[in-house]
PQR file of N, CA, C, O and H, with PARSE charges and radii, in Angstrom:
ATOM      1  N   UNK A   1     -29.109-145.439 186.161 -0.4000 1.5000
ATOM      2  CA  UNK A   1     -30.106-144.616 185.489 -0.0000 2.0000
ATOM      3  C   UNK A   1     -29.873-143.130 185.646  0.5500 1.7000
ATOM      4  O   UNK A   1     -29.790-142.588 184.544 -0.5500 1.4000
ATOM      5  N   UNK A   2     -29.712-142.123 186.879 -0.4000 1.5000
ATOM      6  CA  UNK A   2     -29.385-141.132 187.180 -0.0000 2.0000
ATOM      7  C   UNK A   2     -28.345-140.580 186.092  0.5500 1.7000
ATOM      8  O   UNK A   2     -28.536-139.759 185.195 -0.5500 1.4000
ATOM      9  H   UNK A   2     -29.779-142.563 187.775  0.4000 1.0000
ATOM     10  N   UNK A   3     -27.436-141.132 186.370 -0.4000 1.5000
ATOM     11  CA  UNK A   3     -26.197-140.590 185.608 -0.0000 2.0000
ATOM     12  C   UNK A   3     -26.727-140.340 184.222  0.5500 1.7000
ATOM     13  O   UNK A   3     -26.767-139.254 183.645 -0.5500 1.4000
ATOM     14  H   UNK A   3     -27.281-141.799 187.099  0.4000 1.0000
ATOM     15  N   UNK A   4     -27.074-141.359 183.834 -0.4000 1.5000
ATOM     16  CA  UNK A   4     -27.477-141.758 182.122 -0.0000 2.0000
ATOM     17  C   UNK A   4     -28.595-140.507 181.872  0.5500 1.7000
ATOM     18  O   UNK A   4     -28.631-139.812 180.857 -0.5500 1.4000
ATOM     19  H   UNK A   4     -27.042-142.241 184.303  0.4000 1.0000
ATOM     20  N   UNK A   5     -29.329-140.410 182.820 -0.4000 1.5000
ATOM     21  CA  UNK A   5     -30.285-139.022 182.523 -0.0000 2.0000
ATOM     22  C   UNK A   5     -29.599-138.095 182.684  0.5500 1.7000
ATOM     23  O   UNK A   5     -29.722-137.288 181.763 -0.5500 1.4000
ATOM     24  H   UNK A   5     -29.301-140.975 183.645  0.4000 1.0000
ATOM     25  N   UNK A   6     -28.668-137.704 183.697 -0.4000 1.5000
ATOM     26  CA  UNK A   6     -27.837-136.424 183.547 -0.0000 2.0000
ATOM     27  C   UNK A   6     -26.801-136.190 182.123  0.5500 1.7000
ATOM     28  O   UNK A   6     -26.618-135.047 181.703 -0.5500 1.4000
ATOM     29  H   UNK A   6     -28.569-138.360 184.446  0.4000 1.0000
ATOM     30  N   UNK A   7     -26.319-137.096 181.614 -0.4000 1.5000
ATOM     31  CA  UNK A   7     -25.556-137.359 180.622 -0.0000 2.0000
ATOM     32  C   UNK A   7     -26.370-136.872 179.265  0.5500 1.7000
ATOM     33  O   UNK A   7     -25.958-136.109 178.391 -0.5500 1.4000
ATOM     34  H   UNK A   7     -26.468-138.024 181.954  0.4000 1.0000
ATOM     35  N   UNK A   8     -27.372-137.395 179.334 -0.4000 1.5000
ATOM     36  CA  UNK A   8     -28.535-137.048 178.130 -0.0000 2.0000
ATOM     37  C   UNK A   8     -28.811-135.794 178.147  0.5500 1.7000
ATOM     38  O   UNK A   8     -28.798-135.185 177.077 -0.5500 1.4000
ATOM     39  H   UNK A   8     -27.706-138.014 180.044  0.4000 1.0000
ATOM     40  N   UNK A   9     -29.171-135.016 179.546 -0.4000 1.5000
ATOM     41  CA  UNK A   9     -29.697-133.791 179.264 -0.0000 2.0000
ATOM     42  C   UNK A   9     -28.510-132.767 179.172  0.5500 1.7000
ATOM     43  O   UNK A   9     -28.591-131.628 178.712 -0.5500 1.4000
ATOM     44  H   UNK A   9     -29.182-135.511 180.415  0.4000 1.0000
ATOM     45  N   UNK A  10     -27.488-133.322 179.646 -0.4000 1.5000
ATOM     46  CA  UNK A  10     -25.971-132.328 178.939 -0.0000 2.0000
ATOM     47  C   UNK A  10     -25.711-132.059 177.713  0.5500 1.7000
ATOM     48  O   UNK A  10     -25.397-130.952 177.277 -0.5500 1.4000
ATOM     49  H   UNK A  10     -27.423-134.247 180.020  0.4000 1.0000
ATOM     50  N   UNK A  11     -25.888-133.543 176.808 -0.4000 1.5000
ATOM     51  CA  UNK A  11     -25.332-133.526 175.896 -0.0000 2.0000
ATOM     52  C   UNK A  11     -26.794-132.800 174.911  0.5500 1.7000
ATOM     53  O   UNK A  11     -26.622-132.218 173.840 -0.5500 1.4000
ATOM     54  H   UNK A  11     -26.143-134.443 177.162  0.4000 1.0000
ATOM     55  N   UNK A  12     -27.535-132.910 175.261 -0.4000 1.5000
ATOM     56  CA  UNK A  12     -29.072-132.126 174.707 -0.0000 2.0000
ATOM     57  C   UNK A  12     -28.917-130.721 175.081  0.5500 1.7000
ATOM     58  O   UNK A  12     -29.223-130.028 174.111 -0.5500 1.4000
ATOM     59  H   UNK A  12     -27.674-133.383 176.131  0.4000 1.0000
ATOM     60  N   UNK A  13     -28.590-130.060 176.025 -0.4000 1.5000
ATOM     61  CA  UNK A  13     -28.302-128.819 176.253 -0.0000 2.0000
ATOM     62  C   UNK A  13     -26.983-128.098 175.554  0.5500 1.7000
ATOM     63  O   UNK A  13     -26.993-126.888 175.325 -0.5500 1.4000
ATOM     64  H   UNK A  13     -28.341-130.623 176.813  0.4000 1.0000
ATOM     65  N   UNK A  14     -25.866-128.925 175.240 -0.4000 1.5000
ATOM     66  CA  UNK A  14     -25.044-128.544 174.775 -0.0000 2.0000
ATOM     67  C   UNK A  14     -25.216-128.433 173.244  0.5500 1.7000
ATOM     68  O   UNK A  14     -24.606-127.535 172.664 -0.5500 1.4000
ATOM     69  H   UNK A  14     -25.858-129.907 175.426  0.4000 1.0000
ATOM     70  N   UNK A  15     -25.947-129.222 172.595 -0.4000 1.5000
ATOM     71  CA  UNK A  15     -26.757-129.304 171.265 -0.0000 2.0000
ATOM     72  C   UNK A  15     -27.452-127.970 171.000  0.5500 1.7000
ATOM     73  O   UNK A  15     -27.226-127.152 170.107 -0.5500 1.4000
ATOM     74  H   UNK A  15     -26.443-129.952 173.066  0.4000 1.0000
ATOM     75  N   UNK A  16     -28.286-127.946 171.917 -0.4000 1.5000
ATOM     76  CA  UNK A  16     -28.989-126.570 171.395 -0.0000 2.0000
ATOM     77  C   UNK A  16     -28.516-125.384 171.904  0.5500 1.7000
ATOM     78  O   UNK A  16     -29.305-124.458 171.714 -0.5500 1.4000
ATOM     79  H   UNK A  16     -28.469-128.610 172.642  0.4000 1.0000
ATOM     80  N   UNK A  17     -27.398-125.051 172.545 -0.4000 1.5000
ATOM     81  CA  UNK A  17     -26.643-123.954 172.934 -0.0000 2.0000
ATOM     82  C   UNK A  17     -25.665-123.552 171.782  0.5500 1.7000
ATOM     83  O   UNK A  17     -25.374-122.365 171.625 -0.5500 1.4000
ATOM     84  H   UNK A  17     -26.757-125.803 172.698  0.4000 1.0000
ATOM     85  N   UNK A  18     -25.161-124.515 170.986 -0.4000 1.5000
ATOM     86  CA  UNK A  18     -24.099-124.751 169.975 -0.0000 2.0000
ATOM     87  C   UNK A  18     -24.300-123.487 168.890  0.5500 1.7000
ATOM     88  O   UNK A  18     -23.530-122.538 168.743 -0.5500 1.4000
ATOM     89  H   UNK A  18     -25.397-125.478 171.113  0.4000 1.0000
ATOM     90  N   UNK A  19     -25.582-123.747 168.154 -0.4000 1.5000
ATOM     91  CA  UNK A  19     -25.983-122.723 167.334 -0.0000 2.0000
ATOM     92  C   UNK A  19     -25.636-121.255 167.664  0.5500 1.7000
ATOM     93  O   UNK A  19     -25.005-120.480 166.946 -0.5500 1.4000
ATOM     94  H   UNK A  19     -26.208-124.518 168.274  0.4000 1.0000
ATOM     95  N   UNK A  20     -26.228-120.985 169.030 -0.4000 1.5000
ATOM     96  CA  UNK A  20     -26.668-119.378 169.478 -0.0000 2.0000
ATOM     97  C   UNK A  20     -25.095-118.957 169.417  0.5500 1.7000
ATOM     98  O   UNK A  20     -24.801-117.898 168.863 -0.5500 1.4000
ATOM     99  H   UNK A  20     -26.741-121.615 169.613  0.4000 1.0000
ATOM    100  N   UNK A  21     -23.925-119.916 170.076 -0.4000 1.5000
ATOM    101  CA  UNK A  21     -22.838-119.366 170.508 -0.0000 2.0000
ATOM    102  C   UNK A  21     -21.976-119.064 169.276  0.5500 1.7000
ATOM    103  O   UNK A  21     -21.228-118.093 169.170 -0.5500 1.4000
ATOM    104  H   UNK A  21     -24.164-120.776 170.525  0.4000 1.0000
ATOM    105  N   UNK A  22     -22.186-120.064 168.318 -0.4000 1.5000
ATOM    106  CA  UNK A  22     -21.609-119.651 166.906 -0.0000 2.0000
ATOM    107  C   UNK A  22     -21.852-118.807 166.147  0.5500 1.7000
ATOM    108  O   UNK A  22     -21.055-118.575 165.238 -0.5500 1.4000
ATOM    109  H   UNK A  22     -22.794-120.853 168.404  0.4000 1.0000
ATOM    110  N   UNK A  23     -23.259-117.942 166.309 -0.4000 1.5000
ATOM    111  CA  UNK A  23     -23.513-116.711 165.696 -0.0000 2.0000
ATOM    112  C   UNK A  23     -23.517-115.513 166.247  0.5500 1.7000
ATOM    113  O   UNK A  23     -24.177-114.547 165.864 -0.5500 1.4000
ATOM    114  H   UNK A  23     -23.906-118.130 167.047  0.4000 1.0000
ATOM    115  N   UNK A  24     -22.453-115.582 167.554 -0.4000 1.5000
ATOM    116  CA  UNK A  24     -22.466-114.216 167.945 -0.0000 2.0000
ATOM    117  C   UNK A  24     -21.594-113.591 167.225  0.5500 1.7000
ATOM    118  O   UNK A  24     -20.733-114.253 166.645 -0.5500 1.4000
ATOM    119  H   UNK A  24     -21.917-116.367 167.865  0.4000 1.0000
ATOM    120  N   UNK A  25     -21.636-111.900 167.082 -0.4000 1.5000
ATOM    121  CA  UNK A  25     -20.696-111.188 166.046 -0.0000 2.0000
ATOM    122  C   UNK A  25     -19.700-110.516 166.955  0.5500 1.7000
ATOM    123  O   UNK A  25     -19.984-110.293 168.132 -0.5500 1.4000
ATOM    124  H   UNK A  25     -22.335-111.362 167.553  0.4000 1.0000
ATOM    125  N   UNK A  26     -18.542-110.192 166.430 -0.4000 1.5000
ATOM    126  CA  UNK A  26     -17.460-109.438 167.386 -0.0000 2.0000
ATOM    127  C   UNK A  26     -17.971-108.023 167.279  0.5500 1.7000
ATOM    128  O   UNK A  26     -18.341-107.294 166.359 -0.5500 1.4000
ATOM    129  H   UNK A  26     -18.312-110.373 165.474  0.4000 1.0000
ATOM    130  N   UNK A  27     -17.816-107.909 168.852 -0.4000 1.5000
ATOM    131  CA  UNK A  27     -18.316-106.331 169.137 -0.0000 2.0000
ATOM    132  C   UNK A  27     -17.233-105.567 168.927  0.5500 1.7000
ATOM    133  O   UNK A  27     -16.121-106.081 169.046 -0.5500 1.4000
ATOM    134  H   UNK A  27     -17.515-108.502 169.599  0.4000 1.0000
ATOM    135  N   UNK A  28     -17.397-103.965 168.516 -0.4000 1.5000
ATOM    136  CA  UNK A  28     -18.537-103.660 167.841 -0.0000 2.0000
ATOM    137  C   UNK A  28     -18.119-103.818 166.363  0.5500 1.7000
ATOM    138  O   UNK A  28     -17.014-103.839 165.819 -0.5500 1.4000
ATOM    139  H   UNK A  28     -18.300-103.548 168.419  0.4000 1.0000
ATOM    140  N   UNK A  29     -19.269-103.912 165.942 -0.4000 1.5000
ATOM    141  CA  UNK A  29     -18.996-104.070 164.416 -0.0000 2.0000
ATOM    142  C   UNK A  29     -18.865-103.252 163.402  0.5500 1.7000
ATOM    143  O   UNK A  29     -18.579-103.587 162.253 -0.5500 1.4000
ATOM    144  H   UNK A  29     -20.166-103.895 166.384  0.4000 1.0000
ATOM    145  N   UNK A  30     -19.130-101.843 163.910 -0.4000 1.5000
ATOM    146  CA  UNK A  30     -18.584-100.537 163.195 -0.0000 2.0000
ATOM    147  C   UNK A  30     -18.460 -99.679 164.193  0.5500 1.7000
ATOM    148  O   UNK A  30     -18.621 -99.878 165.397 -0.5500 1.4000
ATOM    149  H   UNK A  30     -19.363-101.571 164.844  0.4000 1.0000
ATOM    150  N   UNK A  31     -18.059 -98.358 163.422 -0.4000 1.5000
ATOM    151  CA  UNK A  31     -17.231 -97.664 164.509 -0.0000 2.0000
ATOM    152  C   UNK A  31     -18.151 -96.729 165.513  0.5500 1.7000
ATOM    153  O   UNK A  31     -19.368 -96.598 165.385 -0.5500 1.4000
ATOM    154  H   UNK A  31     -17.928 -98.196 162.444  0.4000 1.0000
ATOM    155  N   UNK A  32     -17.442 -96.179 166.414 -0.4000 1.5000
ATOM    156  CA  UNK A  32     -18.226 -95.788 167.613 -0.0000 2.0000
ATOM    157  C   UNK A  32     -18.175 -94.311 167.728  0.5500 1.7000
ATOM    158  O   UNK A  32     -17.082 -93.780 167.920 -0.5500 1.4000
ATOM    159  H   UNK A  32     -16.453 -96.285 166.518  0.4000 1.0000
ATOM    160  N   UNK A  33     -19.244 -93.600 167.632 -0.4000 1.5000
ATOM    161  CA  UNK A  33     -19.495 -92.237 167.389 -0.0000 2.0000
ATOM    162  C   UNK A  33     -19.704 -91.727 169.036  0.5500 1.7000
ATOM    163  O   UNK A  33     -20.493 -92.203 169.853 -0.5500 1.4000
ATOM    164  H   UNK A  33     -20.133 -94.031 167.476  0.4000 1.0000
ATOM    165  N   UNK A  34     -18.648 -90.510 169.248 -0.4000 1.5000
ATOM    166  CA  UNK A  34     -18.558 -90.125 170.306 -0.0000 2.0000
ATOM    167  C   UNK A  34     -18.849 -88.331 170.171  0.5500 1.7000
ATOM    168  O   UNK A  34     -17.955 -87.631 169.697 -0.5500 1.4000
ATOM    169  H   UNK A  34     -18.007 -90.124 168.585  0.4000 1.0000
ATOM    170  N   UNK A  35     -19.835 -87.866 170.516 -0.4000 1.5000
ATOM    171  CA  UNK A  35     -20.367 -86.584 170.769 -0.0000 2.0000
ATOM    172  C   UNK A  35     -19.968 -86.107 171.600  0.5500 1.7000
ATOM    173  O   UNK A  35     -20.220 -86.494 172.741 -0.5500 1.4000
ATOM    174  H   UNK A  35     -20.562 -88.435 170.901  0.4000 1.0000
ATOM    175  N   UNK A  36     -19.129 -85.001 171.316 -0.4000 1.5000
ATOM    176  CA  UNK A  36     -18.805 -84.240 172.474 -0.0000 2.0000
ATOM    177  C   UNK A  36     -19.453 -82.699 172.326  0.5500 1.7000
ATOM    178  O   UNK A  36     -19.388 -82.098 171.254 -0.5500 1.4000
ATOM    179  H   UNK A  36     -18.925 -84.686 170.389  0.4000 1.0000
ATOM    180  N   UNK A  37     -20.060 -82.148 173.470 -0.4000 1.5000
ATOM    181  CA  UNK A  37     -21.313 -81.213 173.074 -0.0000 2.0000
ATOM    182  C   UNK A  37     -20.621 -79.429 173.765  0.5500 1.7000
ATOM    183  O   UNK A  37     -21.225 -78.360 173.679 -0.5500 1.4000
ATOM    184  H   UNK A  37     -20.113 -82.636 174.341  0.4000 1.0000
ATOM    185  N   UNK A  38     -19.277 -79.651 174.381 -0.4000 1.5000
ATOM    186  CA  UNK A  38     -18.725 -78.899 174.615 -0.0000 2.0000
ATOM    187  C   UNK A  38     -17.532 -78.078 173.884  0.5500 1.7000
ATOM    188  O   UNK A  38     -17.092 -78.647 172.885 -0.5500 1.4000
ATOM    189  H   UNK A  38     -18.786 -80.519 174.451  0.4000 1.0000
ATOM    190  N   UNK A  39     -16.983 -76.936 174.188 -0.4000 1.5000
ATOM    191  CA  UNK A  39     -15.970 -76.317 173.077 -0.0000 2.0000
ATOM    192  C   UNK A  39     -14.520 -77.083 173.495  0.5500 1.7000
ATOM    193  O   UNK A  39     -14.363 -77.473 174.652 -0.5500 1.4000
ATOM    194  H   UNK A  39     -17.340 -76.474 174.999  0.4000 1.0000
ATOM    195  N   UNK A  40     -13.592 -77.247 172.587 -0.4000 1.5000
ATOM    196  CA  UNK A  40     -12.602 -77.760 173.094 -0.0000 2.0000
ATOM    197  C   UNK A  40     -11.706 -77.042 173.988  0.5500 1.7000
ATOM    198  O   UNK A  40     -11.611 -75.823 174.127 -0.5500 1.4000
ATOM    199  H   UNK A  40     -13.720 -76.930 171.647  0.4000 1.0000
ATOM    200  N   UNK A  41     -10.987 -78.075 174.642 -0.4000 1.5000
ATOM    201  CA  UNK A  41     -10.028 -77.324 175.492 -0.0000 2.0000
ATOM    202  C   UNK A  41     -10.783 -77.474 176.827  0.5500 1.7000
ATOM    203  O   UNK A  41     -10.141 -77.080 177.801 -0.5500 1.4000
ATOM    204  H   UNK A  41     -11.064 -79.066 174.528  0.4000 1.0000
ATOM    205  N   UNK A  42     -11.942 -77.936 177.061 -0.4000 1.5000
ATOM    206  CA  UNK A  42     -12.476 -77.939 178.524 -0.0000 2.0000
ATOM    207  C   UNK A  42     -12.473 -79.400 179.033  0.5500 1.7000
ATOM    208  O   UNK A  42     -12.192 -80.309 178.252 -0.5500 1.4000
ATOM    209  H   UNK A  42     -12.464 -78.257 176.270  0.4000 1.0000
ATOM    210  N   UNK A  43     -12.741 -79.613 180.158 -0.4000 1.5000
ATOM    211  CA  UNK A  43     -12.644 -81.098 180.607 -0.0000 2.0000
ATOM    212  C   UNK A  43     -13.341 -82.182 179.882  0.5500 1.7000
ATOM    213  O   UNK A  43     -12.721 -83.196 179.561 -0.5500 1.4000
ATOM    214  H   UNK A  43     -12.969 -78.875 180.793  0.4000 1.0000
ATOM    215  N   UNK A  44     -14.450 -82.047 179.635 -0.4000 1.5000
ATOM    216  CA  UNK A  44     -15.258 -82.902 178.761 -0.0000 2.0000
ATOM    217  C   UNK A  44     -14.498 -83.412 177.423  0.5500 1.7000
ATOM    218  O   UNK A  44     -14.456 -84.605 177.125 -0.5500 1.4000
ATOM    219  H   UNK A  44     -14.954 -81.223 179.896  0.4000 1.0000
ATOM    220  N   UNK A  45     -13.854 -82.303 176.584 -0.4000 1.5000
ATOM    221  CA  UNK A  45     -13.083 -82.694 175.694 -0.0000 2.0000
ATOM    222  C   UNK A  45     -11.954 -83.655 175.621  0.5500 1.7000
ATOM    223  O   UNK A  45     -11.690 -84.521 174.787 -0.5500 1.4000
ATOM    224  H   UNK A  45     -13.889 -81.334 176.826  0.4000 1.0000
ATOM    225  N   UNK A  46     -11.223 -83.198 176.948 -0.4000 1.5000
ATOM    226  CA  UNK A  46     -10.148 -83.854 177.237 -0.0000 2.0000
ATOM    227  C   UNK A  46     -10.581 -85.220 177.570  0.5500 1.7000
ATOM    228  O   UNK A  46      -9.993 -86.154 177.024 -0.5500 1.4000
ATOM    229  H   UNK A  46     -11.437 -82.495 177.626  0.4000 1.0000
ATOM    230  N   UNK A  47     -11.551 -85.456 178.409 -0.4000 1.5000
ATOM    231  CA  UNK A  47     -11.872 -86.657 178.842 -0.0000 2.0000
ATOM    232  C   UNK A  47     -12.410 -87.581 177.796  0.5500 1.7000
ATOM    233  O   UNK A  47     -12.395 -88.811 177.850 -0.5500 1.4000
ATOM    234  H   UNK A  47     -12.029 -84.698 178.852  0.4000 1.0000
ATOM    235  N   UNK A  48     -12.982 -86.679 176.642 -0.4000 1.5000
ATOM    236  CA  UNK A  48     -13.275 -87.699 175.661 -0.0000 2.0000
ATOM    237  C   UNK A  48     -12.122 -88.301 174.555  0.5500 1.7000
ATOM    238  O   UNK A  48     -12.027 -89.390 173.990 -0.5500 1.4000
ATOM    239  H   UNK A  48     -12.994 -85.680 176.598  0.4000 1.0000
ATOM    240  N   UNK A  49     -11.449 -87.292 174.529 -0.4000 1.5000
ATOM    241  CA  UNK A  49     -10.112 -87.455 173.865 -0.0000 2.0000
ATOM    242  C   UNK A  49      -9.188 -88.682 174.456  0.5500 1.7000
ATOM    243  O   UNK A  49      -8.556 -89.470 173.752 -0.5500 1.4000
ATOM    244  H   UNK A  49     -11.527 -86.407 174.988  0.4000 1.0000
ATOM    245  N   UNK A  50      -9.240 -88.681 175.863 -0.4000 1.5000
ATOM    246  CA  UNK A  50      -8.525 -89.694 176.731 -0.0000 2.0000
ATOM    247  C   UNK A  50      -9.384 -90.949 176.555  0.5500 1.7000
ATOM    248  O   UNK A  50      -8.934 -92.095 176.526 -0.5500 1.4000
ATOM    249  H   UNK A  50      -9.754 -88.041 176.434  0.4000 1.0000
ATOM    250  N   UNK A  51     -10.429 -90.669 176.463 -0.4000 1.5000
ATOM    251  CA  UNK A  51     -11.238 -92.227 176.474 -0.0000 2.0000
ATOM    252  C   UNK A  51     -11.397 -92.806 174.849  0.5500 1.7000
ATOM    253  O   UNK A  51     -11.968 -93.866 174.591 -0.5500 1.4000
ATOM    254  H   UNK A  51     -10.794 -89.738 176.487  0.4000 1.0000
ATOM    255  N   UNK A  52     -10.880 -92.051 173.977 -0.4000 1.5000
ATOM    256  CA  UNK A  52     -11.018 -92.657 172.531 -0.0000 2.0000
ATOM    257  C   UNK A  52      -9.402 -92.931 172.240  0.5500 1.7000
ATOM    258  O   UNK A  52      -9.118 -93.541 171.209 -0.5500 1.4000
ATOM    259  H   UNK A  52     -10.416 -91.190 174.187  0.4000 1.0000
ATOM    260  N   UNK A  53      -8.520 -92.567 172.980 -0.4000 1.5000
ATOM    261  CA  UNK A  53      -7.321 -93.056 172.802 -0.0000 2.0000
ATOM    262  C   UNK A  53      -7.080 -94.298 173.357  0.5500 1.7000
ATOM    263  O   UNK A  53      -6.265 -95.061 172.841 -0.5500 1.4000
ATOM    264  H   UNK A  53      -8.751 -92.072 173.817  0.4000 1.0000
ATOM    265  N   UNK A  54      -7.944 -94.694 174.743 -0.4000 1.5000
ATOM    266  CA  UNK A  54      -7.697 -95.916 175.300 -0.0000 2.0000
ATOM    267  C   UNK A  54      -8.174 -97.068 174.707  0.5500 1.7000
ATOM    268  O   UNK A  54      -7.515 -98.106 174.775 -0.5500 1.4000
ATOM    269  H   UNK A  54      -8.606 -94.074 175.163  0.4000 1.0000
ATOM    270  N   UNK A  55      -9.408 -97.011 174.041 -0.4000 1.5000
ATOM    271  CA  UNK A  55     -10.337 -97.839 173.017 -0.0000 2.0000
ATOM    272  C   UNK A  55      -9.552 -98.414 172.155  0.5500 1.7000
ATOM    273  O   UNK A  55     -10.069 -98.364 171.039 -0.5500 1.4000
ATOM    274  H   UNK A  55      -9.944 -96.168 173.986  0.4000 1.0000
ATOM    275  N   UNK A  56      -8.313 -99.057 172.152 -0.4000 1.5000
ATOM    276  CA  UNK A  56      -7.616 -99.466 170.830 -0.0000 2.0000
ATOM    277  C   UNK A  56      -8.462-100.526 170.255  0.5500 1.7000
ATOM    278  O   UNK A  56      -8.144-100.768 169.091 -0.5500 1.4000
ATOM    279  H   UNK A  56      -7.893 -99.098 173.058  0.4000 1.0000
ATOM    280  N   UNK A  57      -9.300-101.132 170.639 -0.4000 1.5000
ATOM    281  CA  UNK A  57      -9.677-102.261 170.247 -0.0000 2.0000
ATOM    282  C   UNK A  57     -11.160-102.046 169.201  0.5500 1.7000
ATOM    283  O   UNK A  57     -11.881-102.905 168.694 -0.5500 1.4000
ATOM    284  H   UNK A  57      -9.558-100.935 171.585  0.4000 1.0000
ATOM    285  N   UNK A  58     -11.235-100.548 169.147 -0.4000 1.5000
ATOM    286  CA  UNK A  58     -12.398 -99.968 168.220 -0.0000 2.0000
ATOM    287  C   UNK A  58     -12.064 -98.694 167.857  0.5500 1.7000
ATOM    288  O   UNK A  58     -11.313 -97.924 168.455 -0.5500 1.4000
ATOM    289  H   UNK A  58     -10.649 -99.850 169.560  0.4000 1.0000
ATOM    290  N   UNK A  59     -12.736 -98.497 166.722 -0.4000 1.5000
ATOM    291  CA  UNK A  59     -12.609 -97.100 165.769 -0.0000 2.0000
ATOM    292  C   UNK A  59     -13.333 -96.103 166.411  0.5500 1.7000
ATOM    293  O   UNK A  59     -14.558 -96.148 166.307 -0.5500 1.4000
ATOM    294  H   UNK A  59     -13.346 -99.122 166.235  0.4000 1.0000
ATOM    295  N   UNK A  60     -12.812 -95.204 167.061 -0.4000 1.5000
ATOM    296  CA  UNK A  60     -13.495 -94.126 167.809 -0.0000 2.0000
ATOM    297  C   UNK A  60     -13.410 -92.522 167.283  0.5500 1.7000
ATOM    298  O   UNK A  60     -12.447 -91.764 167.391 -0.5500 1.4000
ATOM    299  H   UNK A  60     -11.816 -95.167 167.146  0.4000 1.0000
ATOM    300  N   UNK A  61     -14.811 -92.236 166.642 -0.4000 1.5000
ATOM    301  CA  UNK A  61     -14.967 -90.784 166.104 -0.0000 2.0000
ATOM    302  C   UNK A  61     -15.696 -90.136 166.564  0.5500 1.7000
ATOM    303  O   UNK A  61     -16.919 -90.240 166.657 -0.5500 1.4000
ATOM    304  H   UNK A  61     -15.593 -92.853 166.554  0.4000 1.0000
ATOM    305  N   UNK A  62     -14.593 -88.941 167.109 -0.4000 1.5000
ATOM    306  CA  UNK A  62     -15.160 -87.825 167.919 -0.0000 2.0000
ATOM    307  C   UNK A  62     -15.502 -86.550 166.918  0.5500 1.7000
ATOM    308  O   UNK A  62     -14.876 -86.131 165.944 -0.5500 1.4000
ATOM    309  H   UNK A  62     -13.599 -88.856 167.034  0.4000 1.0000
ATOM    310  N   UNK A  63     -16.861 -86.045 167.591 -0.4000 1.5000
ATOM    311  CA  UNK A  63     -17.343 -85.239 166.900 -0.0000 2.0000
ATOM    312  C   UNK A  63     -17.875 -84.117 167.964  0.5500 1.7000
ATOM    313  O   UNK A  63     -18.155 -84.368 169.136 -0.5500 1.4000
ATOM    314  H   UNK A  63     -17.370 -86.386 168.381  0.4000 1.0000
ATOM    315  N   UNK A  64     -17.958 -82.920 167.381 -0.4000 1.5000
ATOM    316  CA  UNK A  64     -18.040 -81.754 168.417 -0.0000 2.0000
ATOM    317  C   UNK A  64     -19.176 -80.993 167.642  0.5500 1.7000
ATOM    318  O   UNK A  64     -19.059 -80.348 166.600 -0.5500 1.4000
ATOM    319  H   UNK A  64     -17.731 -82.717 166.429  0.4000 1.0000
ATOM    320  N   UNK A  65     -20.431 -81.246 168.480 -0.4000 1.5000
ATOM    321  CA  UNK A  65     -21.611 -80.483 168.100 -0.0000 2.0000
ATOM    322  C   UNK A  65     -22.061 -79.571 169.201  0.5500 1.7000
ATOM    323  O   UNK A  65     -22.618 -79.953 170.231 -0.5500 1.4000
ATOM    324  H   UNK A  65     -20.526 -81.770 169.326  0.4000 1.0000
ATOM    325  N   UNK A  66     -21.719 -78.122 168.839 -0.4000 1.5000
ATOM    326  CA  UNK A  66     -21.981 -77.131 169.954 -0.0000 2.0000
ATOM    327  C   UNK A  66     -23.358 -76.625 169.950  0.5500 1.7000
ATOM    328  O   UNK A  66     -23.761 -75.801 170.772 -0.5500 1.4000
ATOM    329  H   UNK A  66     -21.267 -77.812 168.003  0.4000 1.0000
ATOM    330  N   UNK A  67     -24.236 -77.245 168.801 -0.4000 1.5000
ATOM    331  CA  UNK A  67     -25.697 -76.281 168.492 -0.0000 2.0000
ATOM    332  C   UNK A  67     -26.628 -77.691 168.737  0.5500 1.7000
ATOM    333  O   UNK A  67     -26.291 -78.860 168.547 -0.5500 1.4000
ATOM    334  H   UNK A  67     -23.909 -77.914 168.133  0.4000 1.0000
ATOM    335  N   UNK A  68     -27.512 -77.319 169.073 -0.4000 1.5000
ATOM    336  CA  UNK A  68     -29.019 -78.181 169.291 -0.0000 2.0000
ATOM    337  C   UNK A  68     -29.356 -78.450 167.739  0.5500 1.7000
ATOM    338  O   UNK A  68     -29.488 -77.561 166.898 -0.5500 1.4000
ATOM    339  H   UNK A  68     -27.786 -76.369 169.227  0.4000 1.0000
ATOM    340  N   UNK A  69     -29.464 -79.752 167.524 -0.4000 1.5000
ATOM    341  CA  UNK A  69     -29.946 -80.164 166.079 -0.0000 2.0000
ATOM    342  C   UNK A  69     -30.904 -81.407 166.504  0.5500 1.7000
ATOM    343  O   UNK A  69     -31.507 -82.046 165.641 -0.5500 1.4000
ATOM    344  H   UNK A  69     -29.357 -80.474 168.207  0.4000 1.0000
TER
END
């Protein structure tokens, strides 16, 4: 009896979770904007460049913004 109830709950749980699992999107679905607030050649710029090069699975756009907007 208990085995039958456990099997029923497992099948019911799998049926409920299946639609949620199939609707997940691949991450990221658009490009990543990396804003560098410091001038080129500094340690932050080098780190941002290396970080964007290591992310081969995503398109990374580096932007330098020196001014407050």
